[in-house]
C-alpha positions as CSV (number, residue, x, y, z in Angstrom):
1,T,106.2,67.4,66.2
2,I,107.4,66.1,62.4
3,I,111.0,67.5,63.2
4,K,110.9,65.4,66.6
5,T,109.5,62.1,65.5
6,V,112.0,61.9,62.5
7,G,114.6,63.1,64.7
8,L,114.3,60.3,67.0
9,L,113.3,57.7,64.2
10,I,117.0,58.6,62.7
11,I,118.7,57.3,65.8
12,P,117.4,53.6,65.5
13,V,116.8,53.6,62.0
14,S,120.8,54.2,61.4
15,A,121.5,51.8,63.6
16,L,119.7,49.0,61.9
17,M,121.6,50.1,58.7
18,G,125.0,50.5,60.1
19,I,124.3,46.9,60.7
20,V,122.8,45.6,57.7
21,N,125.8,47.5,55.1
22,Y,128.4,45.6,57.6
23,A,126.7,42.6,57.0
24,V,126.3,43.1,53.3
25,I,129.7,44.3,52.7
26,S,131.5,41.9,54.5
27,K,130.1,39.0,52.0
28,T,131.1,40.7,49.2
29,A,133.9,38.8,47.4
30,E,136.0,42.1,47.1
31,M,135.9,42.1,51.1
32,A,136.1,38.4,51.9
33,N,139.5,39.2,53.5
34,A,139.2,42.4,54.9
35,T,139.5,43.6,58.3
36,K,136.3,44.6,60.4
37,F,137.7,48.4,60.5
38,E,138.2,48.0,56.6
39,I,134.9,46.9,56.3
40,L,133.5,49.4,59.1
41,Q,135.4,52.5,56.4
42,K,133.0,51.0,53.6
43,A,129.9,50.8,55.9
44,V,129.7,53.9,57.5
45,P,130.0,56.3,54.4
46,Q,126.8,54.4,53.2
47,T,125.2,54.6,56.5
48,V,125.5,58.2,56.6
49,S,124.7,59.0,53.1
50,V,121.2,57.7,53.6
51,V,121.0,59.2,57.4
52,I,121.9,62.9,55.2
53,G,118.6,61.7,53.2
54,M,116.3,61.2,56.0
55,I,117.1,64.5,58.2
56,P,113.8,66.9,56.8
57,S,116.1,70.0,55.7
58,G,113.6,71.7,53.8
59,M,111.1,72.1,56.5
60,F,113.9,74.0,58.8
61,L,113.9,76.3,55.8
62,L,110.6,76.5,54.8
63,T,109.6,76.9,58.7
64,S,111.7,79.8,58.7
65,M,110.9,81.7,55.9
66,A,107.4,81.4,57.1
67,L,108.0,82.6,60.3
68,A,110.7,85.3,58.7
69,V,107.0,86.6,56.1
70,G,105.4,86.7,59.4
71,V,108.0,89.0,60.8
72,I,107.5,90.9,57.7
73,R,103.9,91.5,58.0
74,L,103.5,91.9,61.4
75,S,106.2,94.8,61.2
76,K,104.2,96.7,58.8
77,K,101.4,96.8,61.4
78,H,103.8,98.2,64.0
79,T,104.8,95.5,65.6
80,L,108.0,94.3,66.6
81,V,109.2,90.2,66.8
82,Q,112.1,89.4,69.5
83,D,112.3,85.7,68.5
84,M,111.0,84.1,65.5
85,Y,109.3,81.0,66.9
86,S,106.7,83.6,69.6
87,L,104.5,83.5,65.9
88,E,104.1,79.8,66.3
89,M,103.2,80.3,70.1
90,L,101.0,83.5,69.4
91,A,99.4,81.4,66.9
92,R,98.5,78.8,69.1
93,I,97.2,80.6,72.4
94,D,93.9,79.5,74.0
95,V,94.2,82.1,76.9
96,L,94.8,85.6,76.3
97,C,95.6,88.0,79.4
98,L,95.0,91.8,79.7
99,D,95.7,94.3,81.8
100,K,93.4,96.8,81.6
101,T,94.6,100.3,81.6
102,G,96.9,101.1,78.4
103,T,95.7,97.4,77.0
104,I,92.0,97.6,77.0
105,T,91.9,101.4,77.5
106,D,94.5,103.8,75.9
107,G,95.8,104.8,79.3
108,H,95.1,108.5,78.6
109,M,92.8,109.2,82.0
110,N,91.1,112.6,82.4
111,V,89.8,113.9,86.1
112,S,85.9,113.8,85.6
113,S,85.3,115.6,89.0
114,V,86.5,115.9,92.6
115,V,84.2,115.5,95.6
116,Q,85.6,117.7,98.6
117,L,84.8,115.9,102.1
118,T,86.4,118.7,103.8
119,P,86.4,122.7,102.6
120,T,90.3,122.6,101.3
121,I,92.5,120.4,99.2
122,M,96.3,121.0,99.4
123,P,98.3,120.4,97.1
124,L,99.9,116.8,96.6
125,R,100.9,115.9,92.9
126,D,103.7,118.7,92.6
127,A,106.0,117.2,95.4
128,L,105.7,113.8,94.5
129,R,106.6,114.6,90.9
130,D,105.4,110.7,89.9
131,N,105.8,110.0,86.1
132,N,102.4,108.0,85.6
133,M,99.1,108.5,83.6
134,T,97.4,108.8,87.1
135,S,100.0,111.9,88.0
136,I,99.4,113.4,84.1
137,A,96.0,112.8,84.6
138,L,95.7,115.7,87.7
139,N,98.4,117.1,86.5
140,E,96.2,118.5,83.8
141,Y,93.4,119.1,85.9
142,F,94.5,120.6,89.3
143,D,96.6,123.8,89.2
144,L,99.9,122.9,90.9
145,S,101.7,124.7,93.3
146,S,105.6,124.6,94.9
147,A,104.5,127.0,98.2
148,M,104.7,124.2,100.5
149,S,108.7,122.4,101.5
150,P,108.5,118.3,101.1
151,K,110.1,116.6,103.9
152,K,109.7,113.3,103.4
153,T,108.2,111.6,99.8
154,L,106.6,107.8,99.4
155,P,106.2,107.0,95.8
156,F,103.5,105.2,94.1
157,S,104.0,101.7,94.5
158,S,101.9,98.6,92.8
159,D,102.2,96.4,96.2
160,R,100.6,99.7,99.0
161,K,98.3,101.3,96.3
162,Y,99.0,104.9,97.1
163,S,101.6,107.6,97.4
164,A,102.4,110.0,100.3
165,V,104.2,113.0,101.0
166,S,105.1,114.9,104.4
167,F,105.3,118.7,104.4
168,I,107.0,121.0,106.8
169,D,104.6,122.3,109.5
170,Y,101.7,120.9,107.4
171,G,101.9,117.3,107.9
172,T,101.4,113.8,105.5
173,F,98.5,113.9,102.5
174,V,98.2,110.3,101.3
175,L,96.6,109.6,97.9
176,G,95.7,106.2,96.3
177,A,92.9,103.4,96.2
178,P,90.4,104.2,98.6
179,D,90.3,100.6,100.6
180,F,94.4,101.0,101.0
181,V,94.5,104.6,102.4
182,M,92.2,104.1,104.8
183,K,90.6,100.9,105.8
184,N,87.3,101.9,107.9
185,L,85.9,104.5,105.3
186,P,82.1,106.1,106.4
187,N,79.4,104.2,104.5
188,K,78.8,107.6,103.0
189,I,81.7,107.7,101.4
190,R,81.9,103.9,100.5
191,I,78.7,104.6,98.4
192,I,79.9,107.3,96.5
193,I,83.0,105.0,95.5
194,Q,80.8,102.7,94.8
195,Q,78.3,104.4,92.6
196,N,81.5,105.6,90.6
197,M,83.4,102.3,90.0
198,M,80.2,100.5,88.7
199,L,79.9,103.4,86.2
200,G,83.6,102.3,85.0
201,A,85.3,105.1,86.8
202,R,88.7,105.3,88.9
203,V,88.2,106.6,92.2
204,L,91.4,108.2,93.9
205,L,91.2,109.1,97.2
206,L,93.1,112.0,98.9
207,A,93.4,111.8,102.8
208,H,95.5,114.1,105.3
209,S,97.2,113.3,108.6
210,P,98.8,116.0,111.0
211,L,101.7,113.5,111.8
212,E,104.7,113.4,109.6
213,M,106.0,109.7,107.9
214,T,108.7,108.0,110.2
215,S,108.4,104.7,107.9
216,D,107.8,103.8,104.4
217,K,104.0,103.7,105.1
218,A,101.4,106.6,105.6
219,P,101.1,107.8,109.3
220,A,97.7,107.2,111.6
221,N,94.8,109.1,112.1
222,L,94.1,109.5,108.3
223,K,91.2,112.0,107.6
224,P,89.4,111.9,104.4
225,M,89.7,114.7,102.3
226,A,88.4,114.4,98.6
227,L,87.3,111.6,95.8
228,I,89.1,112.6,92.5
229,I,86.9,110.3,89.9
230,L,89.4,109.6,87.2
231,N,87.7,108.1,83.6
232,D,89.8,106.1,81.1
233,N,89.1,105.8,77.3
234,I,88.3,102.2,75.3
235,R,90.9,101.8,72.9
236,A,89.2,102.2,69.5
237,D,90.1,99.2,68.3
238,A,89.5,97.0,71.5
239,I,85.8,95.5,71.1
240,K,86.6,94.6,67.5
241,T,89.8,93.0,68.9
242,I,88.3,91.3,71.5
243,K,84.9,89.9,69.2
244,W,88.0,88.3,67.0
245,F,89.9,86.2,70.1
246,K,86.3,85.2,71.1
247,D,85.6,84.0,67.4
248,N,88.5,82.3,67.4
249,G,87.8,80.2,70.5
250,V,90.8,82.2,72.6
251,M,89.3,83.2,76.1
252,I,90.3,86.6,77.8
253,K,91.7,86.8,81.5
254,I,91.6,90.4,82.5
255,I,94.5,91.1,85.2
256,S,94.6,94.4,86.8
257,G,95.9,96.1,89.8
258,D,92.5,98.5,89.8
259,D,89.9,97.8,91.9
260,P,87.8,94.9,90.3
261,I,84.2,96.6,90.0
262,T,85.7,99.2,87.7
263,V,87.6,96.7,85.8
264,S,84.5,94.2,85.0
265,E,82.7,97.3,83.8
266,I,85.5,98.3,81.6
267,A,85.6,94.6,80.4
268,K,81.6,94.9,79.8
269,R,81.8,97.4,77.8
270,A,85.1,96.2,75.3
271,G,82.7,93.2,74.7
272,V,84.6,90.4,77.1
273,E,82.7,87.2,77.9
274,H,81.5,86.9,81.4
275,S,83.0,89.3,82.4
276,E,80.4,89.8,85.6
277,A,82.5,87.3,87.0
278,F,84.9,89.0,88.8
279,I,87.1,88.7,92.1
280,N,89.3,90.5,94.3
281,L,92.6,88.7,95.2
282,D,93.9,91.4,97.8
283,G,95.2,89.5,100.7
284,L,94.9,85.9,99.1
285,N,97.5,83.9,99.8
286,N,99.7,82.1,95.9
287,K,97.6,79.1,96.7
288,E,94.5,80.3,96.8
289,V,95.4,82.8,93.8
290,F,96.6,79.1,91.7
291,E,93.0,77.3,92.8
292,I,90.8,80.2,91.3
293,A,92.4,80.9,87.9
294,T,90.3,79.0,85.9
295,K,87.3,80.4,88.2
296,Y,87.0,83.7,87.4
297,T,87.1,86.3,84.1
298,V,88.2,89.3,86.0
299,F,90.8,89.4,88.3
300,G,91.6,92.9,90.5
301,R,94.0,94.4,92.8
302,V,96.4,91.9,91.6
303,T,100.3,92.1,92.6
304,P,103.0,91.6,90.5
305,E,103.5,88.0,91.9
306,Q,99.9,87.3,91.7
307,K,99.8,87.6,88.1
308,A,102.9,85.3,87.9
309,V,101.1,83.1,89.5
310,L,97.6,83.5,87.6
311,V,99.4,82.4,84.6
312,K,101.5,79.5,86.2
313,A,97.6,78.4,86.9
314,L,96.4,78.5,83.8
315,K,99.4,76.8,82.6
316,A,98.9,73.8,84.7
317,Q,95.3,73.5,83.6
318,G,97.0,72.7,80.1
319,H,96.0,76.2,78.2
320,T,98.8,77.8,76.2
321,V,98.7,81.1,77.5
322,A,99.8,84.4,76.2
323,M,100.1,87.8,78.7
324,T,100.0,91.8,77.3
325,G,102.0,94.1,79.7
326,D,102.5,97.9,79.8
327,G,104.9,98.3,82.8
328,V,107.4,96.8,85.0
329,N,104.3,95.2,87.0
330,D,103.7,92.7,84.5
331,I,106.9,91.5,83.5
332,L,107.1,88.2,86.3
333,A,103.8,86.9,84.5
334,M,105.2,87.9,80.8
335,K,108.4,85.7,81.7
336,E,106.0,83.3,83.0
337,S,103.5,83.2,79.8
338,D,104.3,81.0,76.3
339,C,103.9,84.1,74.8
340,S,104.5,87.7,76.0
341,I,103.5,90.7,74.5
342,T,104.3,94.6,75.4
343,V,102.4,97.2,74.5
344,A,104.0,100.3,73.8
């Protein structure tokens, strides 16, 4: 602010100083018979010498040194700073947007239980070869098999929220968020899902269809085979960190692709204020998302595009927003934020 103010004031002051110097020099005995150009040759250097003294060059050095010290201090905490000015932005934030998995939680998932809905569960992960925290947890829990030959695979996507694979002679198996895999689940299964989500667990549904995939979407006639219950551990320092932001007047918003009930419970355990104010963004358009950004604390089933809209809406309300992320689905929101923080 000081540099901006001084920078703007220098322009009229320089003009006035030039006029005054020209008038004073033109009245001296030495320049009585001088031309206008000769008077200017004397007036301009005098004006410039005054203007140079007005430029707050010391502030540039002082600010750069302060930010450099901040960068060094953060490096000791295993943090790399890409742009020095981002330290200033970080100091000014009043809203911090956090993801759940890999940010509040440590990302090390484990399968706590499997609820079989049919007598047999067929192998899925070995054919997909996804490389994310969920697939790693499944890999550690289940005995893998390559006995069946995959014909077509559909990797996990943050938009569709499921992955699928078609096997020769065995049909198609789909694994993902229950509401995205099957819209019309029996009430008995929905109750089991709800109970586990209210405990902060993540629930995946494994479903089967005798049909093979013919496009980039799961086939019809899906039948539920099993519910896979996964637990995610809260980071050891998450509660203390969130409390620190609360004490310093920074609002926390949780933005996640997971079910809002699960996210809300994890946020509650981590000490996030108003974590019970949650909403499912599935099916909402950008205008609706923009309007509710300040009304809720926890946002679930959020697409990458909706994350960016939420950040934009918070900024439109006059907030200075920092966005954290640990995956490619967070990049749009991070680019939109005032200060973006990647979590390794």
